[in-house]
Structure formats: structure tokens, C-alpha cells
C-alpha positions in Angstrom: 36.2 71.1 19.2 38.5 73.3 17.2 37.9 73.4 13.5 40.9 74.5 11.4 39.0 75.5 8.2 40.2 75.8 4.6 38.0 76.4 1.6 34.9 74.5 0.3 31.9 73.0 2.0 33.4 70.4 4.3 34.2 72.8 7.3 30.6 73.9 7.2 29.4 70.3 7.3 31.5 69.8 10.5 30.1 73.0 12.0 26.5 71.7 11.2 27.3 68.4 12.9 28.6 70.2 16.0 25.5 72.3 16.2 23.2 69.3 15.7 25.0 67.5 18.6 25.1 70.6 20.8 28.9 70.3 20.9 30.8 73.5 21.6 33.2 74.5 18.9 35.6 77.2 17.7 36.6 77.8 14.1 40.1 78.9 13.2 39.7 79.9 9.6 42.6 80.4 7.1 42.8 83.6 5.3 42.9 83.3 1.5 41.1 79.9 1.7 38.0 80.1 3.9 35.2 82.5 2.9 34.6 85.1 5.7 31.0 85.5 4.8 30.3 81.8 5.6 31.4 82.1 9.3 29.1 84.9 10.4 27.2 83.9 13.5 29.6 81.2 14.7 32.6 81.5 17.0 35.6 82.0 14.8 38.8 83.9 14.1 40.8 84.3 10.9 44.6 83.8 10.7 47.1 83.6 7.9 48.6 80.2 7.1 52.0 81.1 8.5 50.8 82.4 11.9 50.6 79.1 13.7 51.7 80.5 17.0 48.9 83.0 17.0 46.5 80.2 16.0 47.6 78.0 19.0 47.0 81.0 21.3 43.5 81.5 20.0 42.7 77.8 20.3 43.8 77.7 23.9 42.0 80.9 24.8 38.8 79.3 23.4 39.1 76.1 25.4 39.9 73.8 22.5 40.9 70.3 23.4 40.3 68.4 20.1 41.2 69.5 16.6 40.0 68.6 13.1 41.8 69.9 10.0 39.3 70.2 7.2 38.9 72.0 3.9 41.2 72.7 0.9 44.6 74.4 1.3 47.4 74.7 -1.2 50.9 74.5 0.0 52.6 77.9 -0.4 56.3 78.6 -0.8 58.2 79.3 2.4 58.6 82.9 1.2 54.9 83.4 0.6 54.1 81.7 4.0 55.9 84.5 6.0 56.2 82.1 9.0 56.0 83.4 12.6 58.4 82.0 15.2 56.5 78.8 15.9 56.1 78.0 12.2 59.7 78.8 11.5 60.9 76.5 14.2 58.5 73.8 12.9 60.0 74.0 9.4 63.5 74.1 10.7 62.9 70.8 12.4 61.4 69.1 9.4 63.4 70.7 6.6 66.2 68.1 6.8 63.8 65.4 5.5 62.7 67.0 2.2 59.1 66.2 3.0 56.3 65.9 0.4 52.8 67.0 1.2 51.8 63.9 3.2 55.0 63.8 5.1 54.7 67.5 6.0 51.0 67.1 7.0 51.9 64.1 9.2 54.7 66.1 10.9 52.3 69.0 11.5 49.7 66.7 13.1 52.4 65.4 15.4 53.4 68.9 16.3 49.9 69.8 17.2 49.7 66.7 19.4 52.9 67.8 21.0 51.2 71.1 21.9 48.6 69.1 23.9 45.7 68.9 21.3 44.1 65.7 20.3 43.8 65.6 16.5 40.7 63.7 15.2 39.7 62.7 11.7 36.8 64.3 9.8 35.6 60.8 8.9 35.0 60.1 12.6 32.8 63.3 12.8 31.1 62.7 9.4 31.2 59.0 8.7 28.5 59.4 6.1 30.8 61.5 4.0 33.1 58.6 3.0 32.6 57.2 -0.5 31.0 53.8 -0.7 31.7 51.1 -3.2 29.7 51.1 -6.5 28.1 53.7 -8.6 26.8 56.9 -7.1 24.3 57.9 -9.8 22.5 56.7 -12.9 25.6 56.1 -15.0 28.3 53.5 -14.8 31.7 53.0 -16.5 31.7 50.9 -19.7 34.4 48.4 -20.5 36.8 51.0 -21.9 36.4 53.2 -18.9 37.0 50.2 -16.6 40.3 49.6 -18.4 41.2 53.3 -17.9 40.3 53.1 -14.2 42.5 50.0 -13.7 45.4 51.7 -15.5 45.0 54.8 -13.3 45.0 52.6 -10.1 48.2 50.9 -11.2 49.9 54.3 -11.7 48.7 55.7 -8.4 49.7 52.5 -6.5 53.2 52.9 -8.0 53.6 56.7 -7.4 51.8 56.8 -4.0 54.7 55.7 -1.9 56.7 58.5 -3.5 54.2 61.1 -2.2 53.3 62.4 -5.6 49.7 63.4 -5.5 46.4 61.5 -5.3 44.9 61.6 -8.8 45.5 60.8 -12.4 43.5 61.3 -15.6 43.5 58.5 -18.2 41.8 58.6 -21.6 41.7 55.5 -23.8 44.8 54.1 -22.1 46.7 57.4 -22.4 47.8 59.2 -19.3 46.8 62.8 -19.8 48.1 64.0 -16.5 49.2 63.1 -13.0 48.5 65.3 -10.0 51.4 67.1 -8.5 51.5 70.3 -6.4 48.8 72.0 -8.5 45.9 70.0 -7.0 43.1 68.1 -8.6 41.1 71.0 -10.0 44.2 72.3 -11.9 45.0 68.8 -13.0 41.5 68.4 -14.5 41.8 71.8 -16.3 45.2 70.9 -17.7 43.9 67.6 -19.0 41.0 69.2 -20.7 43.5 71.0 -22.9 45.2 67.7 -23.7 42.1 65.5 -24.4 41.9 63.3 -27.5 39.0 62.7 -29.8 36.6 59.9 -28.8 35.4 58.8 -25.4 36.5 61.2 -22.7 39.0 60.6 -20.0 38.5 59.3 -16.4 39.7 60.9 -13.2 41.0 58.3 -10.7 41.6 59.5 -7.2 42.9 57.4 -4.2 44.7 57.9 -0.9 48.4 57.3 -0.7 49.7 54.2 1.1 50.1 55.0 4.8 48.5 58.4 4.4 47.7 60.5 7.5 43.9 60.0 7.6 43.3 62.9 9.9 44.2 65.4 7.2 44.1 65.7 3.4 42.1 62.6 2.5 41.1 62.6 -1.2 38.0 64.7 -1.6 35.4 65.3 -4.4 32.3 67.5 -4.6 30.2 69.6 -6.9 33.3 71.6 -8.0 35.0 68.5 -9.1 32.0 67.6 -11.3 31.8 71.1 -12.8 35.5 70.9 -13.7 35.2 67.4 -15.1 32.3 68.3 -17.3 34.1 71.4 -18.6 37.3 69.3 -19.3 35.3 66.7 -21.3 35.8 63.9 -18.8 33.2 61.1 -18.8 33.7 59.7 -15.3 35.3 59.8 -11.9 36.6 56.8 -9.9 37.5 57.3 -6.2 38.7 55.0 -3.5 35.8 53.7 -1.5 36.2 54.1 2.3 39.1 56.6 1.9 37.6 59.5 -0.1 35.5 62.3 1.3 32.4 63.3 -0.6 31.1 66.9 -0.2 27.5 67.8 -0.8 26.8 64.3 -2.2 23.2 64.9 -3.3 24.1 68.0 -5.3 27.2 66.4 -6.8 25.2 63.3 -8.0 22.5 65.5 -9.5 25.1 67.4 -11.5 26.8 64.2 -12.6 23.5 62.6 -13.7 22.5 65.8 -15.6 25.9 65.8 -17.5 25.9 62.0 -18.1 29.0 61.5 -16.1 29.6 58.5 -13.9 31.0 58.5 -10.3 32.0 55.1 -8.9 33.7 53.9 -5.7 36.4 51.3 -6.2 38.9 49.3 -4.1 42.4 50.7 -4.5 44.3 47.5 -3.5 
């Protein structure tokens, strides 16, 4: 198993699952995203994001047959990426289609498969990590929050086919912000500066229609809760069955302590 690892806890949950199952693995960690201190004692190598050719060589040298892409990565500009030959050829092939994040990720998965690897989903390795329907902790959305959640779902259902992010923040019927290239954490921070008086806003997060499920599924974790509390949000609604949950126990404890609800909802 090859683990292409970005930031946060999810790559380490995959590593723990491989160790528990006595399954051989090799980690290809991304510089600037994965924490070097967290990979001591496990087979790994670090590469920069634009060095895909070098990454493929390392994966083959370590006998990798299956790949999982896991952990947060922000999309850099092409200039900052400094692509090697393989990466430059990949972008040359897809640049004609003006791809958004999901389209680019889908094209990358297909390119990896074209190199002979079988790309698998993290939900297949960690099925317990998927959000379930209903409330996660002690708190639940009230009637006003339910209205905000439904409004957020309508917005994301409309924008999803255009590949414009996975999240929106709604407060008392007002859209404080829609996720774009900045990512969910930055969206929450921005919306904290725009919050109105009265009951706080709700973060709504779902997968895009037809999204490549083997990479970039919506994800929440303790960091999401910390940011939500700091921004004055009062709850988070995520798509059940299509959202990955990192460090669930810690996350729910944080939410309960802060009086913040987390709930799994149906997106359709």
C-alpha cells in the first residue's frame, strides 16, 4: 500500500490501520504539508508537490501496487509548483479543459492508474471514518439552525456541479461565505469577521455531485471545531456517508465543551 500523505491526522489513521492488519506500506509524504516528525519509524520519503516523476520512481522502488491519497493539500499556482517533466506533461494534457479542483483530482487519479497503480479510497480502508446520520454529540440544531442548514444545502447543490468548493456558512438566512480556493479553515476564519449579532452561523459541508471519492472527500476534525468556535459558529452540518471524520472522539469532546452541534444530514 502506498500512502500519499498531506497534512492532518488522516494519513496516520491509515498508517495505524495498515500496522494493525500487518499490511506492508510505504508513505510518500508531501513537503510543506506533512509533518516530518510524525513519520519517524515508518517507511517513507518526502517529495515536493511538483516532483511527481520522482514520486512514481520511489513508489515503484518500494513495491507499491495500490495507492491512497489522503490528507489536506492546497492547490498551488503552476509557478509555485515548479513541475518536473512528468508533472509538466500532465498539466499540458489537462490544461485545455480549464479544470477545477475536482476535475484536476479526477484527471490525476486516472494518470496514476495509467502508470499501473490501483487507486483506492480511504473510506474503504477506514469505513468507520465516514460521518453517520444524526447528531454526533450532546447538542442538536434548533429550528433556526435547521433552516440555515437547508439553505446551505440548496446553495451547495446549485454550485456543486460548477466545481466551486464544498462548504458554505449561513447565519440567520444570510450567506456569510462560500468556500472557493482558500479551503474550509480560511472560509470559517473569514466568516468569523463577517458574523452578525444573535445566534451564530452554521457551516454546511457536502461532496460535489459526481465527485471523485478516492480523493478530496469533505473532511472535518478537531481543527474544524477549534476554528468554528473561534469564529462564533454554533454548529456544523456534514453530508452523512460522504464526509470523513478525523479523530472523532476528540472532535466531539471539543464540540460538547463549546456547546456546538455536529450533525450528519442527507444532501439530496
